[in-house]
N, C-alpha and C positions, 0 to 999 in steps of 0.2 A: 419524854421517853415512855414508850408504851410497854406494858408487861407482856411477855410472850406467853401464849397458852401452854398449859401442861401437855405432856405427851399423851396422856389418857384422853384429854379433851380433843386433841387433834385426831387421834385414832377413832374416837367416836364419830367425829364429823366425817372422816374419810369413809368409814364403813357405812355411813348413812347415805352416801352418794349413790345415784343410779349407776348401773354397771358400766355404761358408756363413759361417764365422767370419771369413775374410778379407774378405768383402763387408761384414760388420758392422763390422770394424775400419776399413775405408775410410770408411764412413758416419760413424763416431764421429770419426775424424781430420778429416774434412771439416767437421763441425759445430764441432769445437774450433778449427780454423783460421779459420772464419768468425767465431766469437765473438772470437777473439784479434785478427784482422787486418781484420775487416769483410767485407762481401759485395761482389760485383762489380756495382754498380748500373748500370754502362755496358752490361750485357748484357740489360737489361730488355726491349728491343724486338727480341730476337733472332729471334722467329718471323717478324716482318715482313721482316727482312733475309734470312732463309732462303728465304722465299717469293719475294722479289725475285730472289735469285741463281738459284733454280730456274727462274723464268720467263725470266731473261736467258739462261741456259744453253740452254733449250729454243729460244728465239727465234734465238739465234746458230747453233744446230746443225741448223736446219731451213730449207728454202726457204719462200717465202711461200705456196706451194700445199700445204704440210704434209709434203712429202717430206724424208726425212732426208739430210743431207750426209754424205759419207764423211769420215773424219778428215783426209785430205790437203786436201780442199776447204775444210774448216773452218779448218785451220791457215793455208792460203794466204790466206784472206779476212781473218783477224785479224792477218796480217803476220808470223806465226811463220816463221822460217827454220830449215832443218835445220842443226844445230850439228855442227861437226867433233868427232870423238872427242877426249878430253882430251889424249892423247899428242901430237896435232898442235899443240896450243896452246903447248907448251913446246919445240918443236924448231926 
């Protein structure tokens, strides 16, 4: 029985690969993972979701006449408030 290499050793070997071979390894590991654990069927409609999100982002970041809102106008409209720096939260 042979001893399996440690995760760190495998990671070092993988990161030392040329880009083409690293890409091939990623594809093979992805296929292996899908065979072993199944596919993510919940993502089948992702194109429709992406289109909806892009449309919503465009709609919310522009005025009705097509002019673009500046970031502060957009944030004010969606109710985002400027947050204090983290050090103020704990003092």
